[in-house]
C-alpha positions in Angstrom: 6.3 -15.6 30.1 6.0 -13.4 33.1 9.7 -12.5 32.9 9.0 -11.0 29.4 6.6 -8.4 30.7 8.6 -7.7 33.9 11.8 -7.2 31.8 10.1 -4.7 29.4 8.2 -3.1 32.3 11.6 -2.4 34.0 13.0 -1.0 30.8 10.0 1.3 30.5 10.5 2.7 33.9 14.2 3.2 33.6 13.7 4.8 30.2 17.1 3.9 28.9 17.2 0.3 28.0 15.8 0.6 24.5 16.5 4.2 23.7 14.1 7.1 23.2 10.7 6.5 21.6 11.6 8.2 18.3 9.1 9.1 15.6 9.5 7.2 12.4 11.4 10.2 10.8 14.0 9.8 13.6 14.8 6.1 13.0 18.5 5.6 12.7 18.2 3.9 9.4 16.2 6.8 7.8 18.8 9.2 6.5 18.6 12.3 4.3 22.2 12.2 3.5 23.4 10.7 0.2 23.7 6.9 0.0 27.3 6.1 0.9 28.9 3.6 -1.5 30.4 0.6 0.3 33.2 -1.2 -1.5 32.7 -4.8 -2.6 33.9 -7.4 -0.2 35.0 -11.0 -0.3 35.0 -12.8 3.0 36.1 -16.0 1.3 39.6 -14.6 0.8 42.4 -17.2 1.5 46.2 -16.9 1.6 46.3 -18.5 -1.8 44.6 -15.4 -3.4 46.5 -12.9 -5.4 46.7 -10.3 -2.6 48.8 -12.7 -0.5 51.7 -12.5 -2.9 52.5 -9.0 -1.8 55.5 -8.7 0.4 54.9 -7.4 4.0 58.1 -5.4 3.8 56.8 -2.9 1.2 57.1 0.7 2.2 54.1 1.9 4.2 51.7 4.2 2.4 51.3 7.8 3.7 48.8 8.0 6.5 49.0 4.2 7.3 49.6 3.3 10.9 52.7 1.4 11.8 52.3 -2.3 11.1 54.2 -5.2 12.6 57.5 -5.6 10.8 58.2 -8.7 8.7 61.3 -9.8 10.8 59.3 -9.5 14.0 56.5 -11.6 12.5 58.9 -14.3 11.4 60.4 -14.5 14.9 57.0 -15.2 16.6 54.8 -17.9 14.9 51.7 -17.0 16.8 52.1 -13.3 15.9 52.7 -14.4 12.3 49.3 -16.2 12.1 47.6 -13.2 13.7 49.2 -10.8 11.2 48.4 -12.9 8.2 44.8 -13.2 9.4 44.6 -9.4 9.9 45.8 -8.9 6.3 43.5 -11.6 5.0 40.5 -10.2 6.8 41.1 -6.5 5.8 41.6 -7.4 2.2 38.5 -9.7 2.3 36.3 -6.9 3.6 37.7 -4.2 1.3 38.5 -5.7 -2.1 36.5 -7.4 -4.8 37.7 -10.6 -6.4 36.5 -9.4 -9.8 38.9 -6.5 -10.3 41.0 -8.7 -12.7 37.9 -10.1 -14.4 36.5 -6.7 -15.1 39.8 -5.2 -16.1 40.3 -3.2 -12.9 43.7 -1.9 -11.9 44.5 -3.1 -8.3 47.4 -0.7 -7.9 45.3 2.2 -9.2 42.8 1.5 -6.4 45.6 1.8 -3.8 45.1 -1.8 -2.7 48.3 -3.3 -4.1 49.9 -3.5 -0.7 47.3 -6.0 0.5 44.6 -3.8 2.1 43.4 -0.5 3.3 44.8 1.6 6.2 43.5 1.3 9.7 41.6 4.6 9.4 39.9 3.5 6.2 38.9 0.2 7.7 37.6 2.0 10.8 35.4 4.3 8.7 34.2 1.3 6.8 33.2 -0.5 9.9 31.4 2.5 11.4 29.3 2.9 8.2 28.6 -0.9 8.1 27.7 -1.1 11.8 24.9 1.5 11.3 22.9 -1.2 9.4 23.9 -4.4 11.1 21.2 -5.4 13.6 22.3 -6.5 17.1 22.0 -10.2 17.8 19.0 -11.1 20.1 19.5 -11.7 23.8 17.9 -14.6 25.5 15.0 -12.6 26.9 14.3 -11.2 23.4 14.3 -14.7 22.0 11.5 -15.7 24.4 9.4 -12.8 23.1 10.3 -13.8 19.5 8.9 -17.3 20.0 5.7 -15.9 21.4 5.1 -13.4 18.6 6.2 -15.9 15.9 3.7 -18.4 17.2 0.9 -15.8 17.3 1.7 -14.6 13.7 1.8 -18.2 12.6 -1.9 -18.7 13.4 -3.3 -15.3 12.6 -4.8 -14.6 9.2 -4.5 -10.8 9.3 -3.9 -10.1 5.7 -6.6 -12.5 4.6 -9.0 -10.8 6.9 -8.3 -7.1 6.1 -7.1 -7.2 2.4 -10.3 -8.4 0.8 -12.2 -7.0 -2.2 -15.3 -6.3 0.0 -13.4 -4.4 2.6 -11.3 -2.6 -0.1 -14.6 -1.1 -1.4 -15.5 0.1 2.1 -12.6 1.8 3.8 -14.5 2.6 7.0 -15.3 -1.1 7.6 -11.8 -2.1 6.7 -10.3 0.3 9.2 -12.6 -1.1 11.9 -11.5 -4.6 11.1 -7.8 -3.5 11.3 -8.4 -2.0 14.7 -10.0 -5.1 16.0 -7.2 -7.4 14.8 -4.5 -5.1 16.2 -6.3 -4.9 19.5 -6.5 -8.7 19.6 -2.8 -9.1 19.0 -1.8 -6.6 21.6 -4.0 -8.2 24.2 -2.6 -11.6 23.3 0.9 -10.4 23.9 0.1 -9.0 27.3 -2.1 -12.0 28.3 0.8 -14.4 27.5 2.7 -12.6 30.3 -0.1 -12.0 32.7 -3.8 -13.1 32.5 -4.9 -10.3 34.8 -3.0 -7.6 32.8 -4.4 -9.0 29.6 -8.0 -8.8 31.0 -7.4 -5.2 32.1 -6.0 -4.2 28.7 -8.9 -5.9 26.9 -11.5 -4.0 28.9 -9.7 -0.7 29.7 -7.7 -0.4 26.5 -4.8 1.5 28.2 -2.3 0.8 25.4 0.1 3.6 26.5 0.9 1.6 29.6 2.5 -1.1 27.6 3.8 1.0 24.6 7.5 0.4 25.3 6.9 -3.3 25.8 5.0 -3.6 22.5 7.7 -1.6 20.6 10.5 -3.7 22.1 8.8 -7.0 21.2 8.1 -5.9 17.6 11.6 -4.5 17.2 13.2 -7.7 18.3 11.3 -9.8 15.8 12.1 -7.3 13.0 15.8 -7.4 14.0 15.8 -11.2 14.0 14.3 -11.3 10.5 16.9 -9.0 9.0 19.7 -11.1 10.2 17.9 -14.4 9.2 16.2 -13.7 5.9 15.5 -17.4 5.4 13.3 -17.5 8.6 9.7 -16.5 9.1 9.0 -16.4 5.4 5.2 -16.3 5.8 4.6 -14.8 9.3 7.0 -11.8 8.8 4.9 -10.4 5.9 1.8 -10.5 8.0 3.6 -8.8 10.9 4.9 -6.0 8.8 1.6 -5.3 7.1 0.0 -5.2 10.6 2.6 -2.7 11.8 2.1 -0.7 8.6 -1.6 -0.4 9.5 -0.8 0.2 13.2 1.5 3.1 12.2 -1.2 4.9 10.2 -2.2 8.3 11.7 -5.7 6.9 12.7 -4.2 3.9 14.5 -1.5 5.9 16.3 -4.2 8.0 17.9 -5.7 4.8 19.4 -2.7 2.6 20.1 0.2 5.0 20.3 3.6 4.5 18.8 4.2 0.7 18.4 7.5 1.0 16.4 11.0 1.5 17.9 14.1 2.0 15.8 16.1 -1.1 15.1 18.9 -1.7 17.6 22.1 -1.9 15.5 25.7 -2.5 16.4 26.4 1.2 16.0 23.5 2.4 18.3 24.4 -0.3 20.8 28.1 0.8 21.1 27.1 4.5 20.9 24.7 4.2 23.8 27.3 2.4 25.9 30.3 4.5 24.9 32.2 1.9 22.9 32.4 3.5 19.4 36.2 3.2 19.6 35.9 -0.6 19.1 34.8 0.0 15.5 38.2 1.6 14.7 40.4 -1.2 16.1 42.6 -3.1 13.7 41.8 -6.4 15.3 38.0 -6.0 14.5 38.5 -7.5 11.0 40.0 -10.6 12.4 37.5 -11.0 15.2 34.5 -10.8 12.9 35.6 -12.5 9.8 33.9 -15.6 8.4 36.1 -18.7 8.5 34.5 -21.0 5.9 35.5 -24.4 4.6 38.0 -24.1 1.9 39.5 -27.0 -0.1 42.8 -25.1 -0.3 43.1 -25.2 3.5 43.9 -28.2 5.6 42.5 -28.8 9.0 45.4 -27.3 10.9 45.2 -24.1 9.0 41.5 -23.7 9.7 42.0 -24.6 13.4 44.8 -22.0 13.6 42.5 -19.3 12.1 39.8 -20.2 14.5 42.1 -19.9 17.5 43.5 -16.5 16.1 39.9 -15.3 15.7 38.9 -16.3 19.3 42.1 -14.7 20.6 41.2 -11.4 18.7 37.8 -11.5 20.3 39.3 -11.9 23.8 41.8 -9.1 23.2 39.0 -6.7 22.1 36.8 -7.6 25.1 39.7 -7.0 27.5 40.7 -3.8 25.8 37.2 -2.1 25.5 35.2 -3.3 28.5 34.4 -0.5 31.0 31.9 0.3 33.7 29.4 1.2 31.0 30.4 -1.4 28.4 30.4 -4.9 29.8 32.3 -7.8 28.4 29.1 -9.4 27.2 28.1 -6.2 25.4 31.4 -6.2 23.6 31.0 -9.8 22.6 27.5 -9.1 21.4 28.7 -6.4 19.1 31.5 -8.6 17.7 29.2 -11.6 17.2 26.6 -9.4 15.4 29.2 -8.1 13.0 30.3 -11.7 12.5 26.8 -12.7 11.7 26.8 -10.1 8.9 29.9 -11.6 7.4 28.5 -15.1 7.7 25.4 -13.9 5.9 27.5 -12.5 3.1 29.3 -15.8 2.8 26.0 -17.5 2.4 24.3 -15.0 0.1 27.0 -13.2 -1.8 29.7 -15.7 -2.3 27.5 -18.0 -4.5 27.2 -15.0 -6.9 31.0 -14.7 -6.9 31.3 -18.4 -7.8 28.8 -18.0 -10.7 30.8 -15.0 -12.0 34.0 -17.1 -12.0 32.3 -20.0 -13.7 30.8 -17.6 -16.4 34.2 -16.1 -17.1 36.1 -19.4 -16.9 33.9 -21.6 -19.2 32.5 -19.0 -21.6 35.0 -16.5 -22.9 33.3 -13.2 -23.9 34.9 -12.8 -27.3 34.0 -16.1 -28.9 32.7 -19.5 -27.7 34.9 -22.5 -27.8 32.3 -24.4 -29.8 28.8 -24.0 -31.1 27.4 -26.0 -28.2 28.9 -23.5 -25.7 27.6 -20.4 -27.4 25.4 -18.2 -25.2 23.6 -16.6 -28.2 19.8 -16.5 -27.9 17.0 -15.6 -30.3 13.6 -14.3 -29.5 11.0 -17.1 -29.6 13.7 -19.8 -29.3 13.3 -21.9 -26.1 10.9 -19.3 -24.7 13.4 -16.4 -24.9 12.1 -12.9 -25.4 15.5 -11.3 -26.1 17.9 -11.7 -29.0 21.5 -11.5 -28.1 24.8 -12.6 -29.7 27.2 -14.6 -27.6 29.3 -11.6 -26.4 26.2 -9.5 -25.7 24.5 -12.3 -23.7 27.8 -12.8 -21.8 27.8 -9.1 -20.8 24.1 -9.2 -20.0 24.5 -12.2 -17.6 27.7 -10.7 -16.1 26.2 -7.3 -15.3 23.1 -9.0 -13.8 25.2 -11.1 -11.5 27.3 -8.1 -10.5 24.2 -6.1 -9.6 22.9 -9.0 -7.6 26.2 -9.1 -5.8 26.0 -5.5 -4.9 22.5 -6.1 -3.6 23.5 -9.1 -1.5 26.5 -7.1 -0.2 24.2 -4.3 1.1 21.2 -6.5 1.9 21.0 -5.5 5.6 21.0 -1.8 4.6 18.4 -2.3 1.9 16.3 -4.3 4.4 16.4 -1.5 6.9 15.5 1.1 4.3 12.7 -1.2 3.0 11.2 -1.5 6.4 11.4 2.3 6.9 9.5 2.8 3.6 6.8 0.3 4.4 5.9 1.4 7.9 6.2 5.1 7.2 2.9 6.5 8.4 3.2 9.5 6.2 3.3 7.4 3.0 -0.1 5.7 2.6 -0.6 2.8 0.3 -3.3 1.9 -2.1 -5.0 -1.5 -2.2 -5.0 -2.5 -5.9 -5.5 -5.5 -8.0 -2.2 -5.9 -9.8 -3.1 -9.1 -11.7 -1.7 -11.1 -8.8 -4.6 -10.4 -6.4 -5.0 -7.4 -4.1 -1.6 -5.8 -3.3 -0.6 -2.9 -1.2 1.0 -0.5 -3.7 3.2 2.0 -2.0 6.0 4.3 -3.1 9.4 3.4 -1.6 11.7 6.4 -2.1 14.5 5.3 0.3 14.8 1.9 -1.2 14.6 3.1 -4.7 17.3 5.7 -4.1 19.6 3.0 -2.7 18.9 0.7 -5.6 19.7 3.4 -8.1 23.0 4.0 -6.3 23.8 0.3 -6.5 22.9 0.2 -10.2 25.0 3.3 -11.0 27.9 1.7 -9.1 27.6 -1.4 -11.2 27.3 0.5 -14.5 30.3 2.6 -13.6 32.4 -0.5 -12.9 31.4 -2.1 -16.2 31.6 1.0 -18.3 28.5 0.0 -20.4 25.1 -1.4 -19.9 23.0 -3.9 -22.0 19.3 -3.8 -21.7 16.9 -1.7 -19.7 17.9 0.1 -16.5 14.3 0.5 -15.3 13.7 -0.3 -11.6 10.2 -1.5 -10.8 9.2 -0.4 -7.3 5.7 0.8 -6.2 3.9 -0.5 -9.3 2.1 -3.6 -10.4 5.3 -5.6 -10.7 6.8 -4.8 -7.4 4.0 -3.2 -5.3 6.1 -2.2 -2.3 9.4 -2.5 -0.6 8.5 -5.8 1.2 7.9 -7.5 -2.1 11.2 -6.0 -3.4 13.3 -7.2 -0.4 11.7 -10.6 -0.4 12.4 -11.1 -4.1 16.1 -10.2 -3.9 16.7 -12.1 -0.7 15.8 -15.2 -2.7 18.7 -15.0 -5.0 20.7 -17.4 -2.8 17.9 -19.9 -3.0 18.5 -20.0 -6.8 22.2 -20.2 -6.9 23.1 -22.4 -3.9 21.2 -25.5 -5.1 22.7 -25.0 -8.6 26.2 -24.8 -7.2 25.6 -27.8 -5.0 24.9 -29.8 -8.2 28.0 -28.3 -10.0 30.2 -29.2 -7.0 28.8 -32.8 -6.8 29.6 -33.3 -10.5 33.0 -31.7 -10.3 34.1 -33.7 -7.2 35.1 -36.8 -9.0 36.9 -38.4 -6.1 33.7 -38.6 -4.0 31.2 -39.5 -6.7 29.1 -42.7 -6.4 29.8 -45.2 -9.2 26.3 -44.7 -10.6 26.7 -41.0 -11.0 30.1 -41.4 -12.7 28.7 -43.9 -15.1 25.7 -41.8 -16.0 28.0 -38.7 -16.6 30.4 -40.8 -18.8 27.5 -42.2 -20.8 25.6 -39.0 -21.3 28.3 -36.3 -21.4 31.6 -38.1 -21.5 33.3 -36.0 -18.9 32.2 -34.1 -15.7 33.5 -30.8 -17.3 31.2 -31.3 -20.3 28.2 -32.0 -18.0 29.0 -28.8 -16.0 29.3 -26.7 -19.1 26.0 -28.0 -20.5 24.2 -27.0 -17.3 25.9 -23.6 -17.0 25.3 -22.8 -20.7 21.6 -23.5 -20.4 21.5 -21.4 -17.2 23.4 -18.4 -18.6 21.2 -18.5 -21.7 17.7 -19.1 -20.4 17.9 -17.7 -16.9 18.7 -14.3 -18.5 16.4 -14.4 -21.6 13.7 -12.0 -20.6 11.1 -14.7 -20.1 8.6 -15.1 -17.3 5.8 -12.9 -18.5 3.8 -12.2 -21.6 5.0 -8.6 -22.1 8.3 -6.6 -21.9 7.0 -4.4 -19.1 6.6 -7.3 -16.7 9.7 -9.2 -17.8 12.3 -8.4 -20.5 15.6 -6.8 -19.8 14.7 -4.5 -16.9 16.3 -4.8 -13.5 13.3 -6.7 -12.0 12.8 -8.7 -15.2 16.2 -10.3 -14.9 15.3 -12.0 -11.6 11.9 -12.9 -13.0 13.6 -14.8 -15.9 15.8 -16.6 -13.4 12.8 -17.9 -11.4 11.2 -18.9 -14.7 14.2 -21.0 -15.5 13.9 -22.6 -12.0 10.3 -23.5 -12.7 11.3 -25.3 -15.9 14.3 -27.2 -14.7 12.3 -30.4 -14.3 11.9 -30.5 -18.1 15.6 -30.1 -18.9 17.6 -33.0 -20.3 20.0 -32.8 -17.3 17.3 -33.0 -14.6 18.1 -36.6 -13.8 21.6 -35.5 -13.0 20.2 -32.9 -10.6 18.3 -35.6 -8.8 21.3 -37.9 -8.6 23.3 -35.1 -7.0 20.8 -34.6 -4.2 18.8 -31.7 -5.6 15.4 -31.1 -3.8 14.2 -27.8 -5.0 14.9 -24.1 -5.2 12.4 -22.8 -2.7 14.1 -24.1 0.5 12.3 -24.7 3.8 9.2 -22.5 4.0 8.4 -23.3 7.6 11.8 -22.4 9.1 
């Protein structure tokens, strides 16, 4: 571990490796400008989608840069693949797959020619890159393993957030100082025993301030890009940093928080912002996911074209200040963001398609496929007709999609709210134990923008539009972001079961026999599961009053988790187990 301290010590002396030691108000993800709406995206776009039917010989739109002509493309097969992938990637990043489902006019949006102009894509990538954390380097991963191990054994929140200490703020602050001091000494001791001993006795924290900030920043950056990791240790770390950034703690330990290193700040510092406006960026960073509509040769051709685009960009933008590895790091970080959206946002797309395909809004195909619910029936707290419940489920899924699409940005804002030293929290018993209740203005503003965007797209809204944040339901921004990051853990296991039932060719005989005996056809089994999900995962249940559950924004997700907790009592649960279902909560120690 000696190289960890030596690396950060060198960075401290040079003063330029991690950027200036900003105050919290100067963090790059804390902005006073209005929240910029980012268009919905769909990285799962394939050449079979509707946008691929548009001819490449259409007249160029005003302001669009010159594109490769169709005849030239047809003469060069390799160039044809690259051109198709550029169009596929730009449309995937720009367009929503739900325009037709929601009655949108593609031509009116100016996307009928297959995608946006290069200048529009460049502006989109610049805004996106401001909130995409940079992938960790190897030296940072060593520090990550150290701090992750330390947070795995500490009981910080259990020690400082107790009823006895809550009643005595002075003793609680003393306990906080002791625990923060112990953690900082542990970090230094892991690098050098002598330095750790000196820090323990001399308490010269300022000497290692840049090192502490860089270690904490790297772990925070890792968590944003990997929401499924550090599910228990991250909360303890962020609460510790919240206490360490209080005015009293800053006087003792100094500033321990650095701004997150994003793709934008990385390229800006090294003079490579022009990379974000390159037309090949969409190809070099797109997510190439398995697709039943593609054969192996198509996928391999797309992978080769993506690798070629990366090499072209590296060769084009490397300079004395921007190395080849720095360019690759920026590209791979943007690619990580697209991979996350494929994992977290595409399942919501699939659920929306299933809802619209199997359950027409106007009238159900049969009584068994009606989504109508009544208060008190099956635990439901809402009373909706079929069409009203269809709209309620659709708008909830669309809002979740918007949240998943902007999850990295919301996470950055949530961190900024939580560790803001000028926004103190109150330790209160919310009915779920002692919680740190704190206002989250940045996160709340962003959520209201997303909600307004969804309402504008739908044209109407069913149920309440109340956003719980900073109250007994969602005490702070950490609880908020942790709750909505779990949406994929609800939908992915469910879709795994749906896919296993629908994939008749690869079903074991026992599963096929059980489906035929119980539901007659796989389609009937799928519809029975989906009907129950769309009814009782959006029924306002999960609490004993309408303030904690009901139809509010937070209550919709509460109802979905309540459905998950009751799935073992459903008549189709044996089918879940036969399809390999384990649970909704995923791996906790990951």
